[in-house]
C-alpha positions, 0 to 999 in steps of 0.5 A: 527498490524504493526511491529515497525522495519518496521515502521517509522513516519514523523512529519511535524513541524512548531516550530515558532507557539507555537500551532503547536509545542505543537501539533507535540511535543504531536504526537512525545511523544505519538509515543514514549510512544507507543514503536516506536524507537526514530530513527524511528521518522523523523521531517520535518520542514515546510516552509508553512502550506499548502499541497504543503509545507508539500509535500516538507517537507515530501519529504525531510524526505522520502529520509532519510528512510532506504530501509527496511521502509515498513509502514509510520505514518504521522503527522502534526499540522493540516489536510493540513500538513498531507494531503501533507505528505500523497500526498508525500508518494503516489508519493514515491510509498507507498500504502495507506495500508502502510500509516496512516496519522491523521490530526487535524481540521477535516473540512479540510479533508472532501474530503479526507475522502470521498475517499475509498482508502487513507493513510489519515486515519482520523482527530482529530476534536475539539469541536468548540461549546464547545471551542466557549462557553468557550471562550465567558464565559471567555471573559464575566467573564473577562469584567464583573468581572475582572477575567482574563483568563489563558494565556493557556487553553487546548482545548482537547475535540476532536473526531477522525473522520474517513471514517466510522464516519465523516458524523455522527460526523460533523452532531452532531455539525452542520458541515455536510449538 
């Protein structure tokens, strides 16, 4: 395992979007609970939610790292905000073995998961078949019975997909051809 003294996290944030803020706040909370020192967690504000925007945000954080930073954890609100972060670490000279990026969505990361050597470790794949069913069910009950759905419904049935399992997991839910 990695020693926390050499390990830093860069979390690319977009606090203007509530869903994005909840995701990145959750990442930061989990890192703190895992024991990483709070001063080893850097946030980088995103201007855009794409790979180039995430590269820019991550680059602005990387220059703040101390010389002893050996390992990096990259987080963001979706796959693209993590992919851009991983690209920035590559440009800064970090080896893939010293970077762990975990995105959220899964389908935007397929190309990266096909690569043998990348700091992009995996992605949290939501359960679209379950989420779609629950959404349709709540809408049906609202229209037919007047039961208004809650303002927020956590969709937290996710699967970590990695190089080892992404094809099988995507096949299970009909997203792999």
